[in-house]
C-alpha positions as CSV (number, residue, x, y, z in Angstrom):
1,M,-0.7,0.9,-20.5
2,P,-0.4,4.4,-19.0
3,P,1.9,7.2,-20.3
4,L,5.4,6.7,-19.4
5,T,5.2,10.2,-17.4
6,T,2.4,8.7,-15.5
7,V,4.7,5.5,-14.9
8,R,7.5,7.4,-13.4
9,H,5.0,9.4,-11.5
10,L,3.4,6.7,-9.8
11,A,7.0,4.7,-9.2
12,I,8.2,7.9,-7.2
13,A,5.1,8.4,-5.6
14,G,4.5,5.1,-4.4
15,I,8.8,4.8,-3.3
16,L,7.8,7.9,-1.4
17,A,4.7,6.3,0.1
18,Q,6.6,3.5,1.2
19,I,9.4,5.7,2.8
20,S,6.9,7.0,4.8
21,F,5.1,3.8,5.4
22,E,7.9,2.4,6.9
23,L,8.6,5.6,9.2
24,Y,4.8,5.1,10.7
25,A,4.9,1.1,11.0
26,W,8.5,1.6,13.1
27,F,8.0,4.5,14.9
28,I,4.5,6.0,14.6
29,S,2.1,3.2,15.2
30,P,3.7,2.3,18.5
31,L,2.9,5.8,20.2
32,L,-0.7,5.8,18.5
33,F,-1.5,2.5,18.6
34,G,0.9,0.2,20.5
35,P,2.4,-2.5,17.5
36,V,5.1,-2.0,15.6
37,L,3.2,-2.9,11.7
38,E,5.5,-5.9,10.7
39,P,4.0,-6.9,7.2
40,S,7.1,-8.9,5.8
41,N,5.7,-11.6,9.0
42,L,2.7,-11.7,6.9
43,V,4.6,-12.4,3.6
44,M,7.1,-14.8,5.1
45,G,3.9,-16.9,6.2
46,L,1.7,-16.6,2.7
47,T,5.2,-17.6,1.0
48,A,5.4,-20.6,3.1
49,R,1.9,-21.5,2.9
50,F,1.8,-21.4,-0.9
51,T,5.2,-22.1,-2.3
52,G,6.6,-24.1,0.9
53,L,9.7,-22.0,0.6
54,Q,10.8,-20.5,4.0
55,I,12.1,-17.3,2.8
56,S,14.3,-14.5,5.5
57,Y,12.8,-11.5,7.3
58,G,14.6,-9.7,5.0
59,T,14.0,-10.9,2.0
60,A,10.0,-10.6,2.9
61,F,10.5,-7.0,3.2
62,V,12.0,-6.3,0.5
63,L,9.2,-8.1,-1.4
64,H,6.7,-6.0,0.8
65,S,8.4,-2.6,0.0
66,L,8.2,-3.8,-3.5
67,I,4.5,-4.7,-3.5
68,G,3.8,-1.6,-1.4
69,A,5.9,0.9,-4.2
70,F,4.8,-0.4,-7.6
71,G,1.4,-2.5,-6.4
72,F,0.1,0.2,-4.3
73,A,0.8,2.8,-6.8
74,A,-0.5,0.7,-9.9
75,L,-4.0,-0.1,-7.8
76,V,-4.5,3.9,-7.1
77,Y,-3.9,4.3,-10.9
78,L,-6.4,1.5,-11.7
79,V,-8.9,2.8,-9.6
80,K,-8.7,6.2,-10.7
81,K,-9.2,5.5,-14.3
82,I,-11.9,2.6,-13.3
83,T,-14.0,5.1,-11.1
84,G,-12.9,8.2,-12.6
85,K,-13.0,9.6,-9.0
86,G,-10.5,12.2,-8.1
87,Y,-7.0,11.4,-6.8
88,A,-7.6,11.5,-2.9
89,L,-10.8,9.7,-3.2
90,S,-9.2,7.0,-5.7
91,G,-6.4,6.3,-2.9
92,F,-9.0,6.0,0.0
93,I,-10.6,3.0,-2.4
94,A,-7.4,1.6,-3.1
95,G,-5.9,1.7,0.5
96,F,-9.8,0.7,2.1
97,A,-9.3,-2.4,-0.1
98,L,-5.9,-3.4,0.6
99,W,-6.6,-3.1,4.0
100,F,-9.3,-5.3,3.6
101,I,-7.1,-7.7,1.7
102,A,-4.6,-7.9,4.1
103,Q,-6.6,-8.2,7.2
104,G,-9.6,-9.7,6.3
105,I,-8.6,-12.3,3.2
106,L,-4.8,-12.9,3.7
107,A,-4.4,-12.7,7.7
108,P,-7.0,-15.4,7.9
109,L,-5.9,-17.6,5.6
110,L,-2.5,-17.8,8.2
111,G,-4.9,-18.7,11.4
112,R,-5.4,-15.0,12.3
113,S,-9.1,-14.2,13.4
114,F,-11.1,-11.9,10.6
115,M,-9.8,-8.8,10.6
116,M,-7.7,-9.9,13.7
117,G,-10.7,-8.6,15.9
118,F,-10.5,-5.3,15.0
119,G,-7.4,-4.3,17.6
120,A,-5.0,-2.1,17.9
121,Y,-3.1,-3.9,15.0
122,T,-5.6,-3.6,12.5
123,Q,-6.9,-0.1,13.5
124,S,-3.0,1.0,12.9
125,S,-2.9,-1.2,9.9
126,F,-5.6,0.5,8.4
127,V,-4.2,4.1,9.0
128,S,-1.2,2.6,7.3
129,H,-2.5,1.4,4.1
130,V,-4.9,4.2,3.5
131,G,-2.1,6.7,4.5
132,M,-0.1,5.2,2.0
133,T,-2.2,5.1,-0.7
134,V,-3.4,8.9,0.0
135,I,-0.1,9.7,-0.1
136,I,0.1,8.0,-3.6
137,A,-2.4,10.0,-4.6
138,F,-1.7,13.4,-3.6
139,V,2.2,13.0,-4.8
140,W,0.9,12.1,-8.3
141,Q,-1.5,14.5,-8.0
142,W,1.2,17.3,-7.7
143,L,4.5,15.6,-10.1
144,A,1.0,15.8,-13.1
145,K,0.3,19.0,-12.1
146,R,4.2,20.3,-12.2
147,S,4.8,18.4,-15.2
148,G,1.5,19.9,-16.9
149,R,0.2,16.9,-17.3
150,S,-3.2,15.2,-16.1
151,V,-4.1,11.9,-16.2
152,A,-6.3,11.9,-19.4
153,Q,-4.2,13.9,-21.3
154,P,-1.8,12.0,-24.0
155,V,1.9,11.6,-23.9
């Protein structure tokens, strides 16, 4: 288990990155790529497929936000801990993996093509996944330096 300070830093970083993701998904992605990113639809489809439950868009949005803020931050932490790489590279690796899982594995489970044909949605999804995890990494690094702790220092 990481030190409580690290957990706090990762939670802050994850929440800020999730807010950044939502701003990107709703306002910047349409300008750059065309589509609004709505991963809540994927959450709704996967929930229905694997549990038979129909959840609302709002519930799916909250679930995806929690996964994004805390799950993505946990993955950045794990990648950094396992690989021993720097913050930014760990963030990039985590984001790339999450993007591939979302577009290459989860979307096809719902009948979409592999990587959704590498179209505009998939390209924007790459930017959002990698961008979000790199933001987590940079905020985490900044908070760690600010508090005088690195990832390797004990509590």
